[in-house]
C-alpha positions as CSV (number, residue, x, y, z in Angstrom):
1,M,-1.5,-15.1,5.8
2,Y,1.6,-13.1,5.4
3,V,3.9,-11.6,2.9
4,V,7.3,-10.4,2.9
5,M,7.8,-7.4,0.6
6,E,11.6,-6.7,-0.3
7,T,12.2,-3.1,-0.9
8,S,15.4,-1.1,-1.8
9,K,15.2,0.2,1.9
10,G,14.8,-3.4,3.5
11,N,11.8,-6.0,3.9
12,V,8.7,-5.4,5.5
13,V,6.3,-8.3,6.6
14,I,3.1,-8.0,6.8
15,E,0.3,-9.7,8.3
16,L,-3.0,-10.0,6.6
17,D,-6.2,-9.9,7.8
18,H,-8.6,-12.5,5.7
19,K,-11.3,-13.0,8.2
20,N,-12.0,-8.7,8.5
21,A,-11.1,-7.8,4.9
22,P,-12.0,-11.1,2.6
23,A,-12.1,-9.1,-1.0
24,S,-9.6,-7.1,0.1
25,V,-6.8,-9.6,1.2
26,E,-7.6,-11.6,-1.8
27,N,-7.4,-9.1,-4.1
28,F,-3.9,-7.9,-2.5
29,L,-2.5,-11.6,-2.7
30,N,-3.9,-11.9,-6.3
31,Y,-1.4,-9.3,-7.2
32,V,1.2,-10.7,-4.8
33,N,0.9,-14.2,-6.2
34,S,1.1,-12.7,-10.1
35,G,4.3,-10.6,-9.0
36,Y,2.6,-7.8,-10.4
37,Y,4.2,-5.6,-7.6
38,S,8.1,-7.1,-8.8
39,G,9.6,-3.3,-9.9
40,T,7.0,-1.3,-8.7
41,V,7.8,2.0,-6.6
42,F,6.3,3.9,-3.5
43,H,5.1,6.9,-6.0
44,R,3.5,9.0,-2.7
45,V,5.5,9.6,0.5
46,M,3.7,12.1,2.9
47,R,5.9,12.4,5.9
48,D,4.2,11.6,9.4
49,F,1.0,10.3,7.2
50,M,1.5,7.3,4.8
51,I,3.5,5.7,2.1
52,Q,1.4,4.6,-1.1
53,G,2.8,2.3,-3.7
54,G,1.8,-0.6,-6.1
55,G,0.7,0.5,-9.4
56,F,3.8,2.5,-10.7
57,T,6.5,1.7,-12.6
58,T,10.2,2.9,-11.8
59,D,9.8,5.5,-14.3
60,L,6.7,6.3,-13.3
61,T,4.0,5.2,-15.2
62,Q,0.8,3.2,-13.8
63,K,0.3,-0.6,-14.9
64,P,-2.6,-1.8,-16.2
65,T,-4.7,-3.4,-13.2
66,N,-7.3,-6.2,-12.8
67,A,-10.9,-5.1,-11.8
68,P,-11.9,-2.6,-8.8
69,I,-13.0,-3.9,-5.8
70,K,-15.9,-3.2,-3.2
71,N,-14.8,-1.1,-0.4
72,E,-14.9,-3.0,2.4
73,G,-13.6,0.2,4.9
74,G,-16.5,-0.6,7.3
75,N,-14.8,-3.8,8.1
76,G,-13.7,-2.3,12.0
77,L,-10.1,-2.5,11.0
78,S,-8.3,1.0,12.3
79,N,-6.3,2.8,10.0
80,S,-3.6,2.8,12.7
81,K,0.2,3.2,12.7
82,F,1.9,0.5,10.5
83,S,-2.1,-0.4,9.3
84,I,-1.5,-1.6,5.4
85,A,-4.8,0.0,3.0
86,M,-6.4,-0.3,0.0
87,A,-5.7,3.0,-2.1
88,R,-9.0,4.1,-4.0
89,T,-10.6,7.5,-5.8
90,N,-13.1,9.3,-4.7
91,D,-15.7,6.0,-5.8
92,P,-15.4,4.1,-2.8
93,N,-15.3,1.2,-5.2
94,S,-12.5,1.8,-7.1
95,A,-9.3,0.0,-4.9
96,T,-7.1,-1.9,-7.4
97,S,-3.5,-2.6,-6.4
98,Q,-2.4,0.1,-4.8
99,F,-2.3,0.7,-1.4
100,Y,-0.7,2.4,1.4
101,I,0.8,1.9,4.9
102,N,-0.3,4.7,7.7
103,T,2.9,5.7,9.7
104,V,0.8,7.6,12.3
105,D,-3.1,6.9,13.1
106,N,-5.3,8.5,10.6
107,P,-8.3,8.0,12.1
108,A,-9.8,10.6,9.9
109,L,-9.6,7.5,7.1
110,N,-11.9,5.0,8.9
111,S,-15.7,4.2,8.1
112,K,-17.9,6.7,9.8
113,S,-21.6,7.2,9.2
114,G,-22.3,8.4,5.6
115,R,-18.3,7.7,4.5
116,P,-16.8,4.6,3.6
117,G,-13.5,5.1,4.4
118,Y,-10.6,3.1,3.3
119,A,-10.4,-0.5,3.8
120,V,-7.3,-1.5,6.0
121,F,-6.7,-5.5,5.5
122,G,-3.3,-5.9,7.7
123,Q,-0.7,-4.8,9.9
124,V,3.1,-4.8,8.9
125,I,5.0,-6.9,12.0
126,D,8.1,-6.2,11.2
127,G,10.4,-3.9,9.3
128,Q,8.9,-0.7,10.6
129,D,12.1,0.5,10.8
130,V,11.6,0.6,6.7
131,V,8.9,2.0,6.2
132,K,9.8,4.8,8.9
133,A,13.1,5.1,6.6
134,I,11.2,5.2,3.5
135,E,8.6,7.6,5.0
136,V,11.5,10.0,5.6
137,V,12.9,10.0,1.7
138,P,12.9,13.6,0.2
139,T,9.8,14.2,-2.0
140,T,9.6,16.6,-5.6
141,R,7.2,17.9,-7.7
142,K,7.2,15.0,-10.8
143,P,4.6,13.6,-12.9
144,L,2.7,10.3,-12.7
145,N,2.5,9.0,-16.1
146,T,-1.5,7.4,-16.1
147,P,-3.6,6.4,-19.3
148,Q,-5.5,9.7,-18.7
149,G,-2.5,11.7,-19.3
150,A,0.6,12.7,-16.8
151,I,-1.0,13.9,-13.6
152,P,1.1,16.0,-11.4
153,S,2.4,15.2,-8.1
154,K,3.9,16.5,-5.3
155,D,4.9,13.9,-3.2
156,V,7.4,11.8,-5.1
157,P,10.7,10.6,-4.1
158,V,13.6,12.3,-5.2
159,D,15.2,8.5,-5.1
160,I,13.4,5.6,-6.2
161,V,12.0,3.8,-3.7
162,Q,11.3,0.5,-5.2
163,I,9.7,-3.0,-4.1
164,I,11.5,-5.2,-5.8
165,S,9.5,-7.9,-5.0
166,M,6.6,-9.4,-2.8
167,K,6.0,-13.0,-1.8
168,Q,3.3,-14.8,0.4
169,L,4.8,-16.7,3.4
170,A,3.7,-20.5,4.0
171,A,3.6,-19.7,8.2
172,K,4.1,-16.6,10.3
173,P,8.0,-16.0,10.2
174,D,9.8,-15.8,12.8
175,I,10.4,-12.3,14.1
176,K,13.7,-11.6,16.1
177,K,13.3,-8.4,18.0
């Protein structure tokens, strides 16, 4: 299964791993196929770590989500460079729409005995240059507007990096390297 994410910085193609992360993939595809991600932004960008998006509009207001899913952090997939994983709160079973793309290997985010980790569910197979371009945008402190009120954040891009659309692809795209 494949998804193309069109961003204001270019396109990213993601290969989803339904075999190892079925709940995470189905959750992600529900959001993709409903058009939920269109007009959302990368609201958290941390150089040499990851880029996070999929939950806030261009005015940094959190969108309503579907119910959280069960954490699949122990599925054997690693938070390696260019993998995509479910973002969540401290509650391991709190992932909804937000995801992140690792820009380096992040083994500390993997499941370990007694720690659930973060569920990887796919890999960027094209557009790594776009991920790297997003990773280095200047960031600033801005509040994120949630239903619980404004939450200060220090990793918000100065200039919005928008997810224009996401589309599920019928087949593996022809990637020219």
